[in-house]
C-alpha positions in Angstrom: 53.7 -19.7 -34.0 52.1 -22.9 -32.7 48.6 -22.9 -31.3 47.1 -25.6 -29.1 43.4 -25.8 -28.2 42.1 -27.5 -25.1 38.3 -28.0 -25.3 35.6 -29.7 -23.3 32.5 -29.0 -21.3 32.2 -26.8 -18.2 33.7 -28.3 -15.0 35.7 -31.0 -16.7 39.1 -29.6 -15.7 40.4 -27.5 -18.6 41.6 -24.7 -16.3 43.4 -27.1 -14.0 45.3 -28.5 -17.0 46.1 -25.0 -18.1 47.3 -24.0 -14.6 49.5 -27.1 -14.3 51.0 -26.5 -17.7 51.6 -22.9 -16.9 53.4 -23.9 -13.7 55.4 -26.6 -15.4 56.6 -24.3 -18.2 57.4 -21.5 -15.7 59.7 -23.9 -13.7 61.4 -25.1 -16.9 62.6 -21.6 -17.8 62.5 -22.6 -21.4 60.7 -19.5 -22.5 61.7 -15.8 -22.3 58.2 -14.7 -21.2 54.9 -16.3 -20.3 51.4 -14.6 -20.4 48.2 -15.6 -18.8 44.8 -14.0 -19.6 41.3 -15.0 -18.5 39.0 -14.0 -21.3 35.7 -12.3 -20.7 32.6 -13.0 -22.7 33.5 -10.8 -25.7 37.2 -11.7 -25.9 38.2 -8.0 -26.1 41.4 -7.7 -28.2 42.4 -4.5 -26.3 42.3 -6.2 -22.9 44.5 -9.1 -24.2 46.9 -6.5 -25.6 46.9 -4.7 -22.3 48.0 -7.8 -20.4 50.8 -8.5 -22.9 52.1 -4.9 -22.9 52.1 -4.8 -19.1 54.3 -7.9 -19.0 56.5 -6.4 -21.7 56.7 -3.2 -19.6 55.6 -1.1 -22.6 53.4 1.9 -22.1 51.0 2.2 -25.1 47.8 3.2 -23.4 47.1 6.1 -25.8 47.7 4.1 -29.0 45.0 2.4 -31.0 44.8 -1.4 -31.4 46.6 -1.5 -34.7 49.7 0.4 -33.4 49.7 -1.6 -30.2 49.6 -4.8 -32.3 52.7 -3.6 -34.3 54.5 -2.9 -31.0 53.7 -6.4 -29.6 54.7 -8.1 -32.9 58.1 -6.4 -32.9 58.7 -7.0 -29.2 57.9 -10.7 -29.5 59.5 -11.4 -32.9 62.8 -12.7 -31.6 61.6 -14.0 -28.2 60.3 -17.3 -27.0 57.0 -17.0 -25.4 53.8 -18.8 -24.4 50.3 -17.1 -24.2 47.7 -18.9 -22.1 44.1 -17.8 -22.8 41.4 -19.4 -20.5 37.7 -19.2 -21.1 37.7 -18.5 -24.9 34.1 -18.2 -26.1 34.5 -16.6 -29.5 37.0 -16.7 -32.3 40.2 -14.7 -31.7 42.2 -13.1 -34.4 45.8 -13.4 -33.1 47.1 -11.1 -35.8 45.0 -8.3 -34.4 46.6 -8.9 -31.0 50.1 -8.7 -32.6 50.9 -12.4 -32.7 51.8 -13.7 -36.1 52.5 -17.1 -37.6 56.1 -16.1 -38.4 56.8 -15.9 -34.6 58.8 -19.1 -34.8 59.5 -19.3 -31.1 55.9 -18.4 -29.9 53.1 -20.6 -28.7 49.5 -20.0 -27.8 47.5 -22.4 -25.6 43.8 -21.6 -25.3 40.8 -23.3 -23.6 37.2 -23.3 -24.7 34.0 -25.3 -24.4 33.3 -25.8 -28.1 35.5 -27.5 -30.7 34.3 -24.9 -33.3 37.0 -22.5 -32.0 39.8 -25.1 -32.5 39.9 -24.9 -36.3 42.9 -22.5 -36.2 44.9 -24.7 -33.8 47.8 -26.8 -34.7 47.0 -29.3 -32.0 43.7 -30.2 -30.2 43.2 -31.7 -26.8 39.7 -33.0 -26.0 39.1 -33.1 -22.2 36.3 -35.5 -21.4 34.3 -36.4 -18.3 35.8 -39.1 -16.1 34.7 -42.7 -16.7 32.6 -44.2 -13.9 35.6 -46.0 -12.4 37.8 -42.9 -12.2 34.9 -40.8 -11.0 34.3 -43.2 -8.1 38.0 -43.2 -7.2 38.2 -39.4 -7.1 34.9 -39.1 -5.1 36.1 -41.6 -2.4 39.5 -39.9 -2.2 37.6 -36.7 -1.2 35.0 -38.1 1.1 37.2 -40.6 2.8 37.5 -44.3 1.9 36.9 -45.3 5.6 33.2 -44.5 4.9 33.0 -47.6 2.6 32.5 -49.7 5.7 28.9 -48.5 5.8 27.0 -50.5 3.1 24.1 -48.1 2.9 26.5 -45.1 2.3 28.4 -46.9 -0.4 25.1 -47.7 -2.2 24.0 -44.0 -2.1 27.5 -42.9 -3.1 27.1 -44.7 -6.4 24.0 -42.7 -7.1 25.7 -39.4 -6.2 28.7 -40.2 -8.5 26.3 -40.9 -11.4 24.5 -37.6 -10.9 27.9 -35.8 -11.0 28.3 -36.9 -14.6 32.0 -37.5 -14.4 32.8 -33.9 -13.8 35.9 -33.6 -11.4 34.8 -30.2 -10.1 31.4 -31.4 -9.2 32.7 -34.6 -7.6 35.1 -32.6 -5.4 32.4 -30.1 -4.5 29.9 -32.7 -3.3 32.6 -34.9 -1.9 33.9 -32.1 0.4 30.3 -31.5 1.5 30.0 -35.1 2.6 33.6 -35.7 3.8 33.7 -37.8 7.0 29.9 -37.6 7.2 28.6 -41.0 8.6 24.9 -40.1 8.8 23.2 -42.2 6.0 20.2 -39.8 6.2 22.3 -36.9 5.1 23.7 -38.9 2.2 20.3 -39.8 1.0 19.0 -36.3 1.3 21.9 -35.1 -0.8 21.2 -37.7 -3.5 17.5 -36.8 -3.5 18.3 -33.1 -4.1 20.7 -34.0 -6.9 18.0 -36.0 -8.6 15.6 -33.0 -8.7 15.3 -31.8 -12.2 14.5 -28.2 -13.2 11.1 -27.7 -14.9 12.6 -24.9 -17.0 14.3 -25.4 -20.3 17.8 -26.9 -19.7 20.5 -24.2 -19.8 24.3 -24.4 -20.1 25.0 -23.6 -16.5 22.0 -25.4 -15.0 24.1 -28.3 -13.8 26.6 -26.0 -12.1 23.8 -24.1 -10.4 22.2 -27.3 -9.2 25.4 -28.4 -7.4 26.2 -24.8 -6.2 22.7 -24.4 -4.7 23.1 -27.7 -2.8 26.3 -26.7 -1.1 25.2 -23.1 -0.6 22.1 -24.1 1.4 24.3 -25.9 3.9 26.5 -22.8 4.6 26.0 -20.6 7.6 24.4 -17.2 7.0 27.7 -15.5 7.4 29.4 -17.8 4.9 26.5 -17.3 2.4 27.0 -13.5 2.5 30.8 -13.8 2.1 30.3 -16.1 -0.9 27.7 -13.8 -2.5 30.2 -11.0 -2.0 32.4 -12.6 -4.6 29.6 -12.9 -7.2 30.1 -9.3 -8.4 33.6 -9.8 -9.6 34.3 -10.7 -13.2 35.4 -14.3 -14.1 39.2 -14.9 -13.7 39.9 -11.8 -11.7 42.8 -12.3 -9.3 41.9 -11.2 -5.8 44.3 -11.1 -2.8 43.3 -12.7 0.5 43.8 -9.3 2.3 41.5 -7.5 -0.2 38.8 -10.1 0.2 38.9 -10.0 4.0 39.0 -6.1 4.0 35.9 -6.1 1.7 34.0 -8.5 4.0 34.8 -6.4 7.0 33.8 -3.2 5.3 30.4 -4.6 4.3 30.0 -6.1 7.8 29.8 -9.6 6.5 31.9 -10.8 9.5 29.6 -9.1 12.1 25.9 -8.5 12.1 23.8 -8.9 9.0 20.7 -7.0 10.2 21.6 -3.9 8.2 22.9 -5.6 5.1 19.9 -6.8 3.3 20.1 -9.0 0.2 23.7 -9.1 -0.9 22.9 -9.8 -4.6 20.6 -6.8 -5.0 22.7 -4.1 -3.4 26.1 -4.6 -4.9 27.3 -3.5 -8.3 30.6 -4.0 -10.3 31.4 -2.4 -13.7 34.5 -3.5 -15.5 36.0 -1.8 -18.5 33.3 0.8 -19.0 34.4 4.2 -20.4 33.7 7.4 -18.5 31.2 8.5 -21.1 28.8 5.7 -20.1 28.5 6.7 -16.5 25.3 8.7 -15.5 25.9 12.2 -14.0 23.9 11.6 -10.8 22.7 8.0 -10.4 19.9 7.5 -7.9 21.4 4.6 -6.0 20.4 5.3 -2.4 20.4 1.6 -1.3 23.6 0.5 -3.0 26.2 -0.9 -0.5 29.1 -1.9 -2.7 30.4 -0.2 -5.9 33.4 -1.5 -7.9 34.5 0.5 -10.9 37.5 -0.9 -12.7 39.1 -0.5 -16.1 41.7 1.6 -17.9 38.9 3.3 -19.9 37.5 4.9 -16.8 39.2 8.3 -16.6 36.8 10.7 -14.9 33.8 10.6 -12.5 31.0 13.1 -12.9 31.0 15.9 -10.3 27.8 14.8 -8.7 28.3 11.0 -9.2 28.1 10.1 -5.4 25.3 12.5 -4.4 22.7 9.7 -3.9 24.9 6.9 -2.6 24.8 7.8 1.1 24.5 4.2 2.2 27.6 3.0 0.3 29.9 1.0 2.4 32.7 -0.1 0.0 34.1 1.9 -3.0 36.8 0.3 -5.2 38.3 2.4 -8.0 41.6 0.6 -8.4 43.1 -0.1 -11.8 41.4 2.9 -13.4 42.9 6.1 -14.9 41.0 8.5 -12.7 43.0 11.7 -12.0 40.9 13.1 -9.1 37.9 12.3 -6.9 34.8 14.5 -7.3 33.6 16.7 -4.5 30.5 14.5 -4.1 32.8 12.0 -2.4 31.9 13.8 0.8 28.3 12.4 0.5 29.5 8.9 1.3 29.0 9.3 5.0 28.6 5.6 5.6 31.7 4.5 3.6 33.8 1.9 5.5 36.4 1.1 2.8 38.0 3.1 0.0 40.3 1.3 -2.4 42.3 3.5 -4.9 45.4 1.3 -5.0 47.5 -0.1 -7.9 46.9 1.4 -11.3 45.2 4.7 -10.4 48.4 6.0 -11.9 47.0 9.5 -12.6 45.8 10.2 -9.1 48.0 12.9 -7.6 46.1 14.0 -4.5 43.1 13.4 -2.3 40.5 16.1 -2.0 39.9 17.9 1.3 36.4 16.4 1.2 38.0 13.1 2.3 37.7 14.3 5.9 33.9 14.1 5.7 34.1 10.2 5.6 33.7 9.9 9.3 33.0 6.1 9.2 36.0 5.2 7.0 38.0 2.3 8.4 40.1 1.3 5.4 41.9 3.7 3.1 44.3 2.2 0.5 46.1 4.6 -1.8 49.2 2.4 -2.3 50.9 2.4 -5.7 49.3 5.7 -6.8 50.9 9.0 -7.5 49.6 10.5 -4.3 52.7 12.2 -2.8 51.3 13.3 0.5 48.0 13.1 2.4 45.9 16.1 3.2 45.6 17.3 6.8 41.9 16.3 6.7 42.9 12.7 7.0 43.2 13.5 10.7 39.4 13.8 10.8 38.9 10.2 10.0 38.3 9.1 13.6 37.3 5.6 12.7 40.3 4.8 10.5 42.0 1.5 11.3 44.0 0.6 8.2 46.0 3.1 6.1 48.1 2.0 3.2 50.2 4.4 1.1 53.3 4.4 -1.1 56.2 6.8 -1.3 56.7 8.4 -4.7 59.0 10.9 -6.3 58.0 14.5 -6.2 55.3 15.0 -8.9 54.6 18.7 -8.5 53.0 21.1 -6.1 49.8 20.4 -4.2 46.8 22.7 -4.2 45.7 22.0 -0.7 47.2 21.8 2.8 49.2 18.6 3.1 51.5 16.8 5.4 54.4 19.1 4.7 57.4 19.2 2.4 58.8 15.7 1.7 56.4 14.0 4.1 53.8 11.4 3.1 51.9 11.8 6.4 52.9 13.9 9.4 53.2 12.7 13.0 50.6 15.3 13.9 48.0 13.6 11.7 48.9 10.1 12.9 48.5 11.2 16.5 44.8 12.0 15.7 44.1 8.6 14.4 43.4 7.0 17.7 42.0 3.7 16.3 44.7 3.1 13.7 45.8 -0.5 13.8 47.8 -0.8 10.6 50.0 1.8 8.8 51.8 0.6 5.7 54.2 3.0 3.8 55.7 1.0 0.9 
């Protein structure tokens, strides 16, 4: 098995190189299977195994890491494959994953910021900052070369390019902010802000924060809230456009902000936490958004939602939760409930679901829910309903839509505001 390390500082373009390589290899069809994983801070072996096993269509959720590694090793032994790992920040033992040196047709490509993690690689690619000439070329391509006709702007541009330190991401970020901007005063103000140095001790992400803050300040209030809504998601998480827009709408980012408050203080996401770490009855009266994701989350405490009456968005997708607790009825201000995808053990919705009078979005697609309870008809504000047809998985313990029906016409007729009904 060949290993290639791509290393360089933050913002220099390592991920772009990885994505282009991934795309090129995919189009070539030279390999049987390709894996991509964005590594979190601790480089969890089990998470990497989970991605590989899902692509291999092998169910090994109940097995320990060693047995999973044996399965992966056997599955990949005679196959040609490439594993892409982006954001590596600690040493990874590939044998513990199930990838061995005797996999003659296997390759691993991983990106990191420090060369210290490249020692186990067969090949090393050092991605450096752009030279001044290349940095200028990229910057002018983004802002528009027609602005060079203004001598004062061209002079300020040289200063801005220097402050960007040859980082392609930063050059594009600031370039887009100044694109087609012919006011010299705005260019000078941008250069002045970039020259401001922090009085605090220099940190790894300080440069990124400096550029981000500059662009953020020029966004509208609505755009700022939408952007901060992304901050709670883990690095590298793939989000669909529909999901993002649904989330913004549920949290009222696209309407009035008077009731929202500070986005960064009232939104919480927990990824990969086991059920045993959750408090029985958290006192979170002001929380507006709660995202709980991860295969290790299998059960919610009975009174978990008792003090979350202001919650607007609840996302439990990609968990192993088998049922919703009765306290779900306390979420009287909930606008969106996402249970889609890998809630593979969820068989039914509780009757308490009918108490969510402000619910506008309900997504239970790709779960094991066979039919919806009659209480769905009480959701008078429901606008978007997404479900999936599944094979019969057993009897239901509450009144439902009827034999063989996912949702009855009688229930649909009560949903007067329904705009979208998807049954996959």
